[in-house]
N, CA, C and O atoms as a DFTB+ gen file, in Angstrom:
752 C
 N C O
     1  1       0.809      -1.170       0.000
     2  2       0.000       0.000       0.000
     3  2       0.862       1.247       0.000
     4  3       1.901       1.371       0.649
     5  1       0.376       2.062      -0.715
     6  2       1.098       3.304      -0.870
     7  2       0.318       4.443      -0.273
     8  3      -0.895       4.561      -0.448
     9  1       1.028       5.262       0.421
    10  2       0.381       6.436       0.995
    11  2       0.812       7.655       0.213
    12  3       2.000       7.954       0.089
    13  1      -0.168       8.342      -0.305
    14  2       0.197       9.520      -1.085
    15  2       0.461      10.740      -0.173
    16  3      -0.474      11.268       0.428
    17  1       1.647      11.160      -0.074
    18  2       2.019      12.342       0.709
    19  2       2.704      13.293      -0.239
    20  3       3.705      12.968      -0.877
    21  1       2.145      14.456      -0.311
    22  2       2.727      15.504      -1.130
    23  2       3.124      16.648      -0.192
    24  3       2.278      17.437       0.229
    25  1       4.380      16.726       0.119
    26  2       4.859      17.709       1.060
    27  2       4.882      19.107       0.487
    28  3       4.880      20.085       1.234
    29  1       4.904      19.211      -0.782
    30  2       4.975      20.536      -1.369
    31  2       3.633      21.263      -1.302
    32  3       3.612      22.491      -1.218
    33  1       2.522      20.544      -1.337
    34  2       1.220      21.190      -1.292
    35  2       0.765      21.464       0.149
    36  3       0.063      22.448       0.380
    37  1       1.143      20.625       1.124
    38  2       0.806      20.826       2.534
    39  2       2.095      20.769       3.354
    40  3       2.481      19.707       3.842
    41  1       2.751      21.907       3.501
    42  2       4.015      21.880       4.247
    43  2       3.762      21.720       5.758
    44  3       2.678      22.038       6.247
    45  1       4.753      21.235       6.471
    46  2       4.685      21.016       7.905
    47  2       4.743      22.367       8.635
    48  3       5.581      23.215       8.329
    49  1       3.822      22.550       9.618
    50  2       3.793      23.795      10.394
    51  2       4.036      23.475      11.867
    52  3       3.480      22.514      12.398
    53  1       4.857      24.273      12.513
    54  2       5.155      24.092      13.934
    55  2       4.364      25.156      14.717
    56  3       4.873      26.245      14.979
    57  1       3.125      24.829      15.083
    58  2       2.239      25.744      15.807
    59  2       2.231      25.479      17.317
    60  3       1.479      26.133      18.040
    61  1       3.026      24.562      17.799
    62  2       2.999      24.199      19.205
    63  2       3.394      25.393      20.102
    64  3       2.748      25.617      21.126
    65  1       4.419      26.148      19.749
    66  2       4.862      27.279      20.573
    67  2       3.784      28.365      20.631
    68  3       3.545      28.933      21.696
    69  1       3.142      28.656      19.521
    70  2       2.076      29.652      19.492
    71  2       0.894      29.183      20.320
    72  3       0.283      29.986      21.025
    73  1       0.560      27.913      20.254
    74  2      -0.566      27.358      20.994
    75  2      -0.281      27.398      22.501
    76  3      -1.155      27.758      23.289
    77  1       0.923      27.034      22.893
    78  2       1.281      27.049      24.319
    79  2       1.282      28.498      24.844
    80  3       0.748      28.756      25.923
    81  1       1.874      29.443      24.094
    82  2       1.884      30.843      24.507
    83  2       0.467      31.402      24.616
    84  3       0.168      32.139      25.555
    85  1      -0.407      31.062      23.672
    86  2      -1.799      31.517      23.715
    87  2      -2.520      30.944      24.925
    88  3      -3.317      31.638      25.557
    89  1      -2.253      29.704      25.248
    90  2      -2.891      29.072      26.415
    91  2      -2.414      29.745      27.707
    92  3      -3.210      30.010      28.608
    93  1      -1.101      30.018      27.787
    94  2      -0.581      30.699      28.977
    95  2      -1.150      32.112      29.103
    96  3      -1.526      32.529      30.198
    97  1      -1.216      32.843      28.007
    98  2      -1.769      34.198      28.032
    99  2      -3.238      34.162      28.435
   100  3      -3.688      35.009      29.208
   101  1      -3.981      33.204      27.928
   102  2      -5.389      33.067      28.291
   103  2      -5.534      32.747      29.778
   104  3      -6.405      33.309      30.441
   105  1      -4.709      31.866      30.306
   106  2      -4.739      31.534      31.739
   107  2      -4.410      32.752      32.602
   108  3      -5.053      33.002      33.622
   109  1      -3.386      33.510      32.167
   110  2      -3.013      34.712      32.908
   111  2      -4.137      35.731      32.896
   112  3      -4.408      36.355      33.922
   113  1      -4.788      35.912      31.778
   114  2      -5.912      36.850      31.695
   115  2      -7.096      36.390      32.543
   116  3      -7.773      37.218      33.153
   117  1      -7.353      35.098      32.591
   118  2      -8.443      34.578      33.420
   119  2      -8.131      34.814      34.906
   120  3      -9.011      35.208      35.671
   121  1      -6.877      34.571      35.312
   122  2      -6.489      34.806      36.708
   123  2      -6.617      36.289      37.054
   124  3      -7.096      36.634      38.135
   125  1      -6.190      37.171      36.140
   126  2      -6.320      38.615      36.363
   127  2      -7.779      39.015      36.482
   128  3      -8.131      39.838      37.328
   129  1      -8.640      38.435      35.633
   130  2     -10.067      38.712      35.696
   131  2     -10.640      38.292      37.048
   132  3     -11.456      39.013      37.622
   133  1     -10.226      37.143      37.559
   134  2     -10.718      36.661      38.855
   135  2     -10.240      37.584      39.983
   136  3     -11.004      37.915      40.889
   137  1      -8.954      37.997      39.916
   138  2      -8.430      38.912      40.945
   139  2      -9.155      40.251      40.925
   140  3      -9.513      40.774      41.980
   141  1      -9.375      40.810      39.743
   142  2     -10.079      42.087      39.650
   143  2     -11.519      41.964      40.123
   144  3     -12.039      42.876      40.767
   145  1     -12.158      40.868      39.817
   146  2     -13.515      40.632      40.310
   147  2     -13.545      40.579      41.835
   148  3     -14.445      41.133      42.466
   149  1     -12.542      39.901      42.430
   150  2     -12.446      39.837      43.886
   151  2     -12.206      41.214      44.499
   152  3     -12.789      41.544      45.531
   153  1     -11.352      42.015      43.869
   154  2     -11.101      43.369      44.369
   155  2     -12.360      44.232      44.290
   156  3     -12.653      44.993      45.212
   157  1     -13.091      44.114      43.207
   158  2     -14.337      44.877      43.069
   159  2     -15.327      44.453      44.139
   160  3     -16.001      45.293      44.736
   161  1     -15.416      43.160      44.381
   162  2     -16.335      42.678      45.409
   163  2     -15.925      43.184      46.795
   164  3     -16.781      43.578      47.587
   165  1     -14.614      43.174      47.094
   166  2     -14.135      43.683      48.384
   167  2     -14.426      45.169      48.535
   168  3     -14.822      45.614      49.612
   169  1     -14.234      45.943      47.470
   170  2     -14.515      47.376      47.518
   171  2     -15.998      47.640      47.765
   172  3     -16.349      48.548      48.519
   173  1     -16.851      46.870      47.149
   174  2     -18.291      47.030      47.373
   175  2     -18.655      46.691      48.812
   176  3     -19.491      47.363      49.416
   177  1     -18.029      45.648      49.366
   178  2     -18.279      45.291      50.758
   179  2     -17.807      46.412      51.682
   180  3     -18.504      46.782      52.627
   181  1     -16.620      46.947      51.404
   182  2     -16.085      48.031      52.229
   183  2     -16.977      49.267      52.140
   184  3     -17.202      49.948      53.141
   185  1     -17.481      49.552      50.952
   186  2     -18.360      50.705      50.780
   187  2     -19.648      50.512      51.565
   188  3     -20.115      51.437      52.229
   189  1     -20.217      49.337      51.494
   190  2     -21.466      49.103      52.228
   191  2     -21.230      49.171      53.741
   192  3     -22.082      49.667      54.479
   193  1     -20.076      48.673      54.203
   194  2     -19.738      48.783      55.630
   195  2     -19.562      50.242      56.031
   196  3     -20.010      50.653      57.102
   197  1     -18.910      51.027      55.171
   198  2     -18.681      52.441      55.441
   199  2     -19.995      53.221      55.468
   200  3     -20.187      54.096      56.313
   201  1     -20.887      52.903      54.548
   202  2     -22.188      53.577      54.521
   203  2     -22.981      53.238      55.791
   204  3     -23.653      54.105      56.351
   205  1     -22.905      51.992      56.242
   206  2     -23.609      51.597      57.465
   207  2     -23.018      52.315      58.684
   208  3     -23.760      52.782      59.548
   209  1     -21.683      52.404      58.754
   210  2     -21.041      53.104      59.871
   211  2     -21.373      54.589      59.842
   212  3     -21.595      55.193      60.891
   213  1     -21.410      55.177      58.669
   214  2     -21.754      56.589      58.534
   215  2     -23.194      56.846      58.982
   216  3     -23.468      57.834      59.663
   217  1     -24.101      55.966      58.602
   218  2     -25.494      56.117      59.015
   219  2     -25.621      55.991      60.532
   220  3     -26.384      56.730      61.154
   221  1     -24.879      55.061      61.127
   222  2     -24.920      54.898      62.576
   223  2     -24.351      56.140      63.275
   224  3     -24.894      56.591      64.283
   225  1     -23.262      56.684      62.740
   226  2     -22.668      57.890      63.322
   227  2     -23.618      59.077      63.208
   228  3     -23.746      59.861      64.148
   229  1     -24.276      59.212      62.080
   230  2     -25.246      60.290      61.910
   231  2     -26.405      60.148      62.888
   232  3     -26.910      61.147      63.401
   233  1     -26.827      58.923      63.149
   234  2     -27.888      58.703      64.142
   235  2     -27.412      59.105      65.533
   236  3     -28.167      59.708      66.297
   237  1     -26.161      58.775      65.868
   238  2     -25.617      59.157      67.168
   239  2     -25.521      60.677      67.292
   240  3     -25.838      61.236      68.342
   241  1     -25.085      61.342      66.226
   242  2     -24.989      62.807      66.239
   243  2     -26.365      63.429      66.416
   244  3     -26.530      64.379      67.182
   245  1     -27.346      62.896      65.710
   246  2     -28.701      63.420      65.839
   247  2     -29.232      63.207      67.264
   248  3     -29.882      64.091      67.821
   249  1     -28.959      62.048      67.847
   250  2     -29.408      61.777      69.222
   251  2     -28.725      62.722      70.204
   252  3     -29.360      63.231      71.128
   253  1     -27.425      62.957      70.004
   254  2     -26.707      63.872      70.900
   255  2     -27.182      65.309      70.731
   256  3     -27.263      66.052      71.710
   257  1     -27.497      65.708      69.505
   258  2     -28.008      67.056      69.277
   259  2     -29.363      67.234      69.946
   260  3     -29.638      68.288      70.519
   261  1     -30.204      66.221      69.880
   262  2     -31.503      66.277      70.553
   263  2     -31.323      66.361      72.068
   264  3     -31.998      67.142      72.739
   265  1     -30.411      65.553      72.596
   266  2     -30.145      65.581      74.034
   267  2     -29.587      66.940      74.451
   268  3     -29.976      67.477      75.488
   269  1     -28.680      67.498      73.654
   270  2     -28.119      68.809      73.960
   271  2     -29.200      69.880      73.941
   272  3     -29.214      70.767      74.795
   273  1     -30.106      69.802      72.970
   274  2     -31.190      70.783      72.886
   275  2     -32.097      70.702      74.110
   276  3     -32.524      71.730      74.635
   277  1     -32.393      69.489      74.565
   278  2     -33.242      69.351      75.752
   279  2     -32.518      69.872      77.001
   280  3     -33.132      70.508      77.858
   281  1     -31.210      69.599      77.101
   282  2     -30.455      70.095      78.255
   283  2     -30.350      71.619      78.228
   284  3     -30.464      72.264      79.270
   285  1     -30.134      72.195      77.052
   286  2     -30.083      73.652      76.949
   287  2     -31.436      74.278      77.283
   288  3     -31.496      75.352      77.882
   289  1     -32.517      73.606      76.896
   290  2     -33.843      74.120      77.236
   291  2     -34.055      74.107      78.751
   292  3     -34.650      75.032      79.306
   293  1     -33.577      73.078      79.405
   294  2     -33.687      73.008      80.860
   295  2     -32.848      74.112      81.494
   296  3     -33.284      74.742      82.457
   297  1     -31.649      74.353      80.965
   298  2     -30.772      75.376      81.528
   299  2     -31.322      76.781      81.311
   300  3     -31.025      77.684      82.094
   301  1     -32.114      76.981      80.267
   302  2     -32.654      78.314      79.970
   303  2     -33.908      78.648      80.773
   304  3     -34.397      79.777      80.720
   305  1     -34.416      77.694      81.497
   306  2     -35.605      77.979      82.312
   307  2     -35.264      79.033      83.349
   308  3     -34.114      79.158      83.769
   309  1     -36.252      79.775      83.751
   310  2     -36.055      80.893      84.678
   311  2     -35.486      80.436      86.017
   312  3     -34.634      81.111      86.595
   313  1     -35.954      79.289      86.510
   314  2     -35.480      78.830      87.812
   315  2     -34.022      78.350      87.765
   316  3     -33.367      78.268      88.804
   317  1     -33.513      78.034      86.574
   318  2     -32.126      77.577      86.434
   319  2     -31.182      78.689      85.994
   320  3     -29.972      78.470      85.928
   321  1     -31.694      79.853      85.696
   322  2     -30.856      80.945      85.194
   323  2     -29.833      81.378      86.238
   324  3     -28.687      81.678      85.903
   325  1     -30.247      81.411      87.507
   326  2     -29.309      81.807      88.558
   327  2     -28.163      80.810      88.680
   328  3     -27.004      81.195      88.832
   329  1     -28.497      79.538      88.613
   330  2     -27.459      78.504      88.720
   331  2     -26.497      78.593      87.539
   332  3     -25.285      78.473      87.717
   333  1     -27.029      78.803      86.333
   334  2     -26.190      78.930      85.147
   335  2     -25.285      80.149      85.260
   336  3     -24.097      80.081      84.947
   337  1     -25.846      81.254      85.705
   338  2     -25.065      82.479      85.854
   339  2     -23.958      82.296      86.890
   340  3     -22.831      82.752      86.696
   341  1     -24.289      81.631      87.977
   342  2     -23.281      81.397      89.013
   343  2     -22.192      80.449      88.527
   344  3     -21.014      80.662      88.816
   345  1     -22.568      79.408      87.795
   346  2     -21.558      78.462      87.303
   347  2     -20.628      79.132      86.296
   348  3     -19.431      78.844      86.281
   349  1     -21.161      80.026      85.450
   350  2     -20.305      80.766      84.526
   351  2     -19.351      81.654      85.300
   352  3     -18.168      81.736      84.967
   353  1     -19.856      82.321      86.332
   354  2     -19.013      83.178      87.165
   355  2     -17.913      82.365      87.853
   356  3     -16.752      82.773      87.865
   357  1     -18.280      81.215      88.425
   358  2     -17.286      80.378      89.112
   359  2     -16.252      79.820      88.140
   360  3     -15.068      79.744      88.469
   361  1     -16.690      79.430      86.950
   362  2     -15.743      78.928      85.948
   363  2     -14.772      80.024      85.526
   364  3     -13.595      79.752      85.288
   365  1     -15.255      81.256      85.433
   366  2     -14.367      82.375      85.106
   367  2     -13.351      82.596      86.216
   368  3     -12.174      82.837      85.947
   369  1     -13.804      82.515      87.461
   370  2     -12.881      82.663      88.588
   371  2     -11.837      81.558      88.612
   372  3     -10.660      81.809      88.871
   373  1     -12.271      80.344      88.343
   374  2     -11.334      79.215      88.317
   375  2     -10.306      79.413      87.207
   376  3      -9.124      79.122      87.392
   377  1     -10.755      79.908      86.050
   378  2      -9.817      80.164      84.950
   379  2      -8.815      81.239      85.335
   380  3      -7.637      81.142      84.992
   381  1      -9.274      82.267      86.048
   382  2      -8.348      83.322      86.486
   383  2      -7.351      82.782      87.503
   384  3      -6.177      83.154      87.484
   385  1      -7.813      81.909      88.386
   386  2      -6.919      81.341      89.396
   387  2      -5.918      80.375      88.771
   388  3      -4.894      80.069      89.383
   389  1      -6.197      79.895      87.571
   390  2      -5.297      78.965      86.899
   391  2      -4.051      79.625      86.335
   392  3      -3.143      78.929      85.880
   393  1      -3.987      80.934      86.355
   394  2      -2.835      81.651      85.833
   395  2      -1.713      81.597      86.868
   396  3      -1.919      81.937      88.033
   397  1      -0.551      81.177      86.446
   398  2       0.603      81.129      87.337
   399  2       1.267      82.500      87.348
   400  3       1.927      82.894      86.387
   401  1       1.081      83.218      88.455
   402  2       1.656      84.557      88.563
   403  2       3.173      84.503      88.593
   404  3       3.836      85.375      88.033
   405  1       3.726      83.492      89.239
   406  2       5.186      83.373      89.300
   407  2       5.780      83.226      87.907
   408  3       6.758      83.888      87.559
   409  1       5.177      82.355      87.123
   410  2       5.670      82.146      85.761
   411  2       5.451      83.397      84.919
   412  3       6.308      83.762      84.114
   413  1       4.311      84.053      85.101
   414  2       4.014      85.269      84.350
   415  2       5.053      86.350      84.625
   416  3       5.574      86.964      83.694
   417  1       5.358      86.588      85.913
   418  2       6.339      87.615      86.247
   419  2       7.754      87.211      85.813
   420  3       8.556      88.069      85.445
   421  1       8.060      85.920      85.855
   422  2       9.374      85.469      85.377
   423  2       9.516      85.718      83.880
   424  3      10.574      86.139      83.411
   425  1       8.436      85.453      83.125
   426  2       8.484      85.699      81.680
   427  2       8.548      87.194      81.369
   428  3       9.251      87.609      80.449
   429  1       7.813      88.002      82.138
   430  2       7.879      89.455      81.946
   431  2       9.259      90.008      82.309
   432  3       9.738      90.956      81.685
   433  1       9.885      89.418      83.307
   434  2      11.214      89.860      83.709
   435  2      12.230      89.656      82.582
   436  3      13.191      90.416      82.459
   437  1      12.011      88.630      81.768
   438  2      12.925      88.354      80.662
   439  2      12.850      89.424      79.576
   440  3      13.853      89.689      78.913
   441  1      11.690      90.043      79.378
   442  2      11.517      90.993      78.275
   443  2      11.463      92.446      78.717
   444  3      11.648      93.338      77.889
   445  1      11.220      92.711      79.977
   446  2      11.075      94.082      80.457
   447  2      12.452      94.734      80.626
   448  3      13.278      94.225      81.383
   449  1      12.710      95.842      79.940
   450  2      14.005      96.522      80.106
   451  2      14.140      97.095      81.518
   452  3      13.146      97.296      82.215
   453  1      15.375      97.352      81.924
   454  2      15.637      97.827      83.284
   455  2      15.057      99.218      83.529
   456  3      14.731      99.555      84.668
   457  1      14.921     100.037      82.470
   458  2      14.461     101.412      82.643
   459  2      12.983     101.589      82.291
   460  3      12.536     102.703      82.018
   461  1      12.223     100.481      82.297
   462  2      10.764     100.529      82.108
   463  2      10.100      99.938      83.343
   464  3      10.629      99.015      83.963
   465  1       8.945     100.475      83.692
   466  2       8.231     100.014      84.881
   467  2       6.886      99.418      84.480
   468  3       6.189      99.919      83.597
   469  1       6.559      98.350      85.153
   470  2       5.238      97.741      84.989
   471  2       4.336      98.376      86.043
   472  3       4.465      98.089      87.233
   473  1       3.432      99.234      85.605
   474  2       2.571      99.961      86.538
   475  2       1.322      99.159      86.880
   476  3       0.924      99.092      88.042
   477  1       0.710      98.556      85.881
   478  2      -0.507      97.769      86.110
   479  2      -0.491      96.555      85.191
   480  3       0.043      96.605      84.083
   481  1      -1.084      95.466      85.668
   482  2      -1.145      94.228      84.892
   483  2      -2.485      93.569      85.163
   484  3      -2.861      93.349      86.314
   485  1      -3.202      93.255      84.093
   486  2      -4.505      92.613      84.237
   487  2      -4.616      91.471      83.229
   488  3      -4.855      91.716      82.047
   489  1      -4.446      90.230      83.677
   490  2      -4.613      89.095      82.756
   491  2      -6.088      88.719      82.622
   492  3      -6.857      88.808      83.579
   493  1      -6.460      88.300      81.422
   494  2      -7.825      87.850      81.162
   495  2      -7.755      86.593      80.318
   496  3      -6.918      86.481      79.422
   497  1      -8.637      85.646      80.605
   498  2      -8.739      84.431      79.799
   499  2      -9.848      84.639      78.774
   500  3     -10.948      85.074      79.114
   501  1      -9.545      84.323      77.510
   502  2     -10.568      84.471      76.481
   503  2     -11.281      83.138      76.254
   504  3     -11.047      82.174      76.984
   505  1     -12.138      83.085      75.256
   506  2     -12.960      81.894      75.010
   507  2     -12.128      80.677      74.605
   508  3     -12.563      79.543      74.804
   509  1     -10.935      80.898      74.037
   510  2     -10.081      79.790      73.605
   511  2      -9.076      79.391      74.682
   512  3      -8.104      78.693      74.392
   513  1      -9.300      79.828      75.927
   514  2      -8.418      79.558      77.062
   515  2      -7.012      80.092      76.828
   516  3      -6.035      79.481      77.261
   517  1      -6.907      81.213      76.154
   518  2      -5.642      81.900      75.999
   519  2      -5.657      83.098      76.936
   520  3      -6.710      83.666      77.223
   521  1      -4.488      83.468      77.402
   522  2      -4.400      84.579      78.341
   523  2      -4.014      85.833      77.573
   524  3      -3.035      85.847      76.827
   525  1      -4.799      86.886      77.769
   526  2      -4.480      88.178      77.181
   527  2      -4.098      89.115      78.319
   528  3      -4.827      89.254      79.302
   529  1      -2.943      89.754      78.168
   530  2      -2.449      90.661      79.196
   531  2      -2.727      92.096      78.793
   532  3      -2.407      92.515      77.681
   533  1      -3.325      92.843      79.709
   534  2      -3.495      94.287      79.560
   535  2      -2.522      94.920      80.546
   536  3      -2.693      94.792      81.758
   537  1      -1.501      95.605      80.029
   538  2      -0.456      96.152      80.881
   539  2      -0.373      97.658      80.707
   540  3      -0.650      98.191      79.632
   541  1       0.010      98.331      81.776
   542  2       0.360      99.739      81.709
   543  2       1.846      99.820      82.012
   544  3       2.300      99.416      83.083
   545  1       2.592     100.347      81.058
   546  2       4.043     100.437      81.157
   547  2       4.424     101.909      81.295
   548  3       3.894     102.762      80.583
   549  1       5.339     102.201      82.209
   550  2       5.825     103.553      82.391
   551  2       7.315     103.623      82.117
   552  3       8.054     102.691      82.437
   553  1       7.769     104.748      81.512
   554  2       9.191     104.925      81.223
   555  2       9.498     106.410      81.120
   556  3       8.607     107.218      80.856
   557  1      10.774     106.771      81.332
   558  2      11.217     108.158      81.249
   559  2      11.202     108.664      79.807
   560  3      11.014     109.853      79.552
   561  1      11.406     107.725      78.858
   562  2      11.410     108.095      77.435
   563  2      10.706     106.993      76.634
   564  3      10.225     106.007      77.191
   565  1      10.661     107.186      75.337
   566  2       9.946     106.248      74.472
   567  2      10.788     105.002      74.184
   568  3      10.223     103.932      73.958
   569  1      12.104     105.107      74.186
   570  2      12.989     104.016      73.786
   571  2      12.809     102.728      74.595
   572  3      12.787     101.655      73.993
   573  1      12.677     102.778      75.938
   574  2      12.484     101.523      76.671
   575  2      11.197     100.792      76.282
   576  3      11.159      99.562      76.278
   577  1      10.168     101.530      75.962
   578  2       8.907     100.890      75.571
   579  2       9.066     100.243      74.201
   580  3       8.565      99.142      73.968
   581  1       9.760     100.922      73.298
   582  2      10.017     100.328      71.976
   583  2      10.866      99.071      72.130
   584  3      10.627      98.073      71.449
   585  1      11.858      99.114      73.021
   586  2      12.687      97.942      73.289
   587  2      11.835      96.800      73.847
   588  3      12.017      95.647      73.455
   589  1      10.912      97.108      74.751
   590  2      10.010      96.091      75.311
   591  2       9.167      95.453      74.212
   592  3       9.025      94.231      74.166
   593  1       8.611      96.274      73.333
   594  2       7.769      95.746      72.250
   595  2       8.581      94.843      71.332
   596  3       8.088      93.799      70.904
   597  1       9.810      95.222      71.024
   598  2      10.668      94.380      70.176
   599  2      10.987      93.061      70.858
   600  3      10.969      92.007      70.223
   601  1      11.281      93.121      72.159
   602  2      11.586      91.892      72.893
   603  2      10.373      90.967      72.972
   604  3      10.512      89.748      72.885
   605  1       9.191      91.543      73.137
   606  2       7.969      90.720      73.169
   607  2       7.731      90.045      71.824
   608  3       7.340      88.879      71.771
   609  1       7.964      90.776      70.741
   610  2       7.784      90.189      69.410
   611  2       8.749      89.038      69.180
   612  3       8.398      88.055      68.528
   613  1       9.966      89.150      69.712
   614  2      10.967      88.107      69.519
   615  2      10.775      86.932      70.472
   616  3      11.307      85.849      70.228
   617  1      10.036      87.125      71.535
   618  2       9.846      86.086      72.541
   619  2       8.861      85.021      72.055
   620  3       7.863      85.355      71.416
   621  1       9.126      83.746      72.349
   622  2       8.167      82.697      71.981
   623  2       6.958      82.654      72.909
   624  3       5.968      81.989      72.604
   625  1       7.029      83.353      74.033
   626  2       5.964      83.307      75.035
   627  2       4.874      84.337      74.754
   628  3       3.711      84.117      75.094
   629  1       5.239      85.456      74.139
   630  2       4.295      86.526      73.873
   631  2       4.026      86.625      72.377
   632  3       4.894      86.332      71.554
   633  1       2.802      87.045      72.040
   634  2       2.488      87.293      70.632
   635  2       2.859      88.738      70.301
   636  3       3.507      89.415      71.100
   637  1       2.457      89.199      69.146
   638  2       2.775      90.561      68.737
   639  2       1.942      91.525      69.583
   640  3       0.713      91.457      69.568
   641  1       2.604      92.424      70.321
   642  2       1.864      93.347      71.193
   643  2       1.247      94.497      70.401
   644  3       1.694      94.830      69.304
   645  1       0.216      95.087      70.982
   646  2      -0.390      96.273      70.381
   647  2      -0.513      97.353      71.458
   648  3      -0.886      97.079      72.599
   649  1      -0.192      98.571      71.066
   650  2      -0.266      99.701      71.988
   651  2      -1.628     100.356      71.818
   652  3      -1.971     100.823      70.732
   653  1      -2.394     100.387      72.888
   654  2      -3.742     100.948      72.822
   655  2      -3.721     102.465      73.014
   656  3      -4.323     103.199      72.231
   657  1      -3.032     102.931      74.048
   658  2      -2.987     104.372      74.318
   659  2      -1.601     104.760      74.799
   660  3      -0.817     103.918      75.237
   661  1      -1.312     106.063      74.707
   662  2      -0.059     106.622      75.211
   663  2      -0.381     107.946      75.874
   664  3      -1.027     108.808      75.278
   665  1       0.072     108.104      77.113
   666  2      -0.129     109.362      77.842
   667  2       1.235     110.009      78.074
   668  3       2.140     109.351      78.587
   669  1       1.406     111.265      77.714
   670  2       2.689     111.931      77.951
   671  2       2.843     112.263      79.432
   672  3       1.871     112.195      80.185
   673  1       4.045     112.618      79.853
   674  2       4.257     112.976      81.263
   675  2       3.449     114.222      81.644
   676  3       3.190     115.096      80.817
   677  1       3.065     114.270      82.905
   678  2       2.340     115.424      83.424
   679  2       3.027     115.876      84.713
   680  3       4.053     115.314      85.098
   681  1       2.468     116.886      85.378
   682  2       3.074     117.372      86.620
   683  2       2.990     116.330      87.725
   684  3       3.908     116.195      88.534
   685  1       1.879     115.591      87.755
   686  2       1.714     114.587      88.809
   687  2       2.360     113.247      88.439
   688  3       2.726     112.482      89.332
   689  1       2.506     112.950      87.160
   690  2       3.090     111.678      86.703
   691  2       4.241     111.989      85.750
   692  3       3.997     112.420      84.623
   693  1       5.491     111.783      86.172
   694  2       6.625     112.172      85.340
   695  2       6.985     111.159      84.252
   696  3       7.960     111.373      83.531
   697  1       6.234     110.062      84.109
   698  2       6.571     109.006      83.146
   699  2       5.633     109.016      81.945
   700  3       4.471     109.410      82.048
   701  1       6.158     108.577      80.808
   702  2       5.296     108.238      79.678
   703  2       4.556     106.970      80.070
   704  3       5.160     106.047      80.617
   705  1       3.268     106.910      79.801
   706  2       2.469     105.739      80.179
   707  2       1.849     105.148      78.925
   708  3       1.153     105.833      78.175
   709  1       2.111     103.870      78.712
   710  2       1.603     103.150      77.546
   711  2       0.712     102.016      78.010
   712  3       1.036     101.305      78.961
   713  1      -0.402     101.853      77.339
   714  2      -1.286     100.720      77.612
   715  2      -1.050      99.704      76.509
   716  3      -1.369      99.960      75.348
   717  1      -0.496      98.556      76.864
   718  2      -0.081      97.528      75.914
   719  2      -0.956      96.293      76.113
   720  3      -1.246      95.890      77.240
   721  1      -1.363      95.707      75.001
   722  2      -2.167      94.488      75.019
   723  2      -1.400      93.400      74.263
   724  3      -0.920      93.639      73.155
   725  1      -1.285      92.220      74.850
   726  2      -0.521      91.137      74.223
   727  2      -1.098      89.789      74.684
   728  3      -1.566      89.658      75.815
   729  1      -1.055      88.797      73.794
   730  2      -1.444      87.435      74.158
   731  2      -0.249      86.732      74.792
   732  3       0.888      86.882      74.346
   733  1      -0.524      85.974      75.824
   734  2       0.507      85.255      76.572
   735  2       0.323      83.789      76.339
   736  3      -0.812      83.313      76.308
   737  1       1.401      83.048      76.171
   738  2       1.321      81.651      75.741
   739  2       1.071      80.655      76.859
   740  3       1.087      79.451      76.606
   741  1       0.846      81.098      78.061
   742  2       0.553      80.166      79.153
   743  2      -0.858      79.640      78.967
   744  3      -1.817      80.411      78.949
   745  1      -0.985      78.319      78.829
   746  2      -2.308      77.701      78.639
   747  2      -2.928      77.407      79.995
   748  3      -2.231      77.119      80.968
   749  1      -4.242      77.483      80.037
   750  2      -4.951      77.190      81.284
   751  2      -5.262      75.717      81.368
   752  3      -5.858      75.267      82.346
């Protein structure tokens, strides 16, 4: 028996390498598709968890706002006004007592020139629990006060001072008198 083989009309083709590479590429793409699907599913789960937590937090905020409104309504009643007024007064006194005078005078001693006098000092606590100093400074001339202002600006303890008023010397008061306002860095 004879087998008719004509190699010239049907030449031999080596497609094995192309087939193996295509199979590997297809497998890699399928694995990537599965990984991306898993990531999308995880992101959706995280989003739904985040939305649930956000809704719960909003409910807590709303409940606290309602509770705060009811407490404020109770505090605004006429019979509670005296207690509220007294507690505000006592809290202000406690804030004033929280100022360390020793530390305050030590810090002022660092910036006050030898030829300037501290005539009056009034510390006040503001709403942000910062101390604002209202000072009256006396000096024979203007230069010591300018030196004080420069030293306060350079100090890390004091903010930029502002001069509110200036009184020239008189017969009864031989000093220039400056009213200076500055924030002090001592926290309450």
